[in-house]
N, C-alpha and C positions, 0 to 999 in steps of 0.2 A: 237431708240428714241434719239432725239437731246438734248443736255444740255441746258435747258431753262434759266439758269443763265449766259449764255455766253454773253460777251459784243461785240463779233464780229458782224459786220453788213455791208451790202452793201448799201451805201447811194445813189449813182447815177451811171448811165451808164449800168445797167443790171436789168431786162432782155430785155428791149425794146430799147436798144441803142447800144453803141459801143462794149461792151464786148461780147465775145463768150464763151458759156459754153461747156465743153467737159468732158466726163467720161473717165478715164484711169484705166486700170487694175493695181492693186497694185503689184509691182515687188518684194516686200519683206519688212519686217519690222525689220530686225535685226539692222539696222543702223538708218533708217528714220521712225518715228512714223506715218507719213501720217495723221496729224490732222488738223482741220480747223484753218486757219490763218497762217499755215506754207507754205513753198514754195517747189516746186517739179520740176524736169526735167524728160524728157523721157529717157529710156534706149537706148542709141545710138547703142548698139550691137544687139538689137532686129530687125530682118529682116523678120518676118513672116506676116507683115501687120497689126498686132495688136498694139495698143498704150499702152505700159507698162512703168510704172515709174521706175526710177533708185532707188535702195536701198542705196542711199547716200544722204548726206546733201549738197544741191547745193550752190554754190557761183556764183553770177552773174558776167559775163564778157561781153566783146563786142560780143563774139560768143555764149554765153550761156545766154538765157533769161528765168529764171524760171517762173512758173505759180503759182498763189496763189490757195490754196485748200479752197473751200467754203463748201464742205461736205466731211469730212474725217473719219478716224477710231475712232474719238470721238463719232460718231453716229453708233448705232447698225446696221442700214440698210447698211451702207457702209462696215462694217465688214462682214455681211452676203453675200453681192454681190461681195466682194473683189475688190471694185472700189472706186476711189475718184473722186469727181466732182471739176473741176478747171475752172477758168476764164483765157482765153487766150487773148493776145494782151494787149491793154491799153485803156485809156480814161474813166476809171471808178474810183469811190471814195469808199474806204472802211474804216470802223472804226476798228482799230486793238488794242486789249488790250496787255499789256505786258505779261500777263499770260492768256492762254486759259484754259477752264474747259472741261474735257471730261465727258462722260455719267456716269462714276463712281464718279465724283466729284474731280478727280485728276487734278493737275495743270501741265501745260507745257508752254514753252516759245514761244511767237510769236514775241516779240521784244527782242533785245540783252540787252537792259537796260531799266530802268524806263522811262515812257513817258516824265517825266519832264526833262530828259537829251536832248530831241530833241527840235527843234525850228521851228515855222512856216516858210516855204520857204526852209528848209533844204532838200537836196537830200539824199536819202538813197539807200543802196544796199542790196542784199541778201548775207549773210555770214552764212555758215553752216545751211541753211534752215530757218533762221529768218532774220528780217530786222535789219540793223545796220547802224551806221553812216559811211559815206564814208571817207576813209583816204585821205590825201592830194594827189592831182593829179590823182584821180581815178574816176572823174565825168563820164567817159564813161561807168562805171559799174552800174550807177544809174538805178533803176527800177521805181523810182517815187519821189514825193516831198511831204513833210509834209504840210498839209493845216491848221491844228489846233491841239493843245495839250490840253488835259484835265487832269491836274495833280491829281485832286480829284478822278476821275474814273480810272486813270492810262491808258488812251487810247490816240491814235492819229487818226486823220482823214487824210487819205493818198491817193493822186492821183497817180494811176499807169499810167506810160507813156510808 
């Protein structure tokens, strides 16, 4: 069962446009919670043909482009199947809250800071599995751009590039 009080939403670009949905086997949860609105990378040492996530909190670089989780371990079906559903590529818009809510009502971070600390047009990167502001001269690590900020709901609308 999905958390019905979640503020996470896909606004544009999926399912009938540019984003591609893919299910990945969860590679472990000791470090990475694998919840909706968080970001994940594949385990590069896995060579058996399956797509398995890394049990690490990814940081975006020129060579590493994390994917956003749209159905994760905050949902009981994902836990049962031991899989997360992610969007690959870019060209879609998502609404991301600072704090996600799991099926038990627990909170987890999707943004590194309150939504009000971001500005429309600002480029963001993934740091330790969540969106964060880009440090000076690190624009090449950007995964997208803020389109809108809702300080009252503590959410941002984010274009993934």
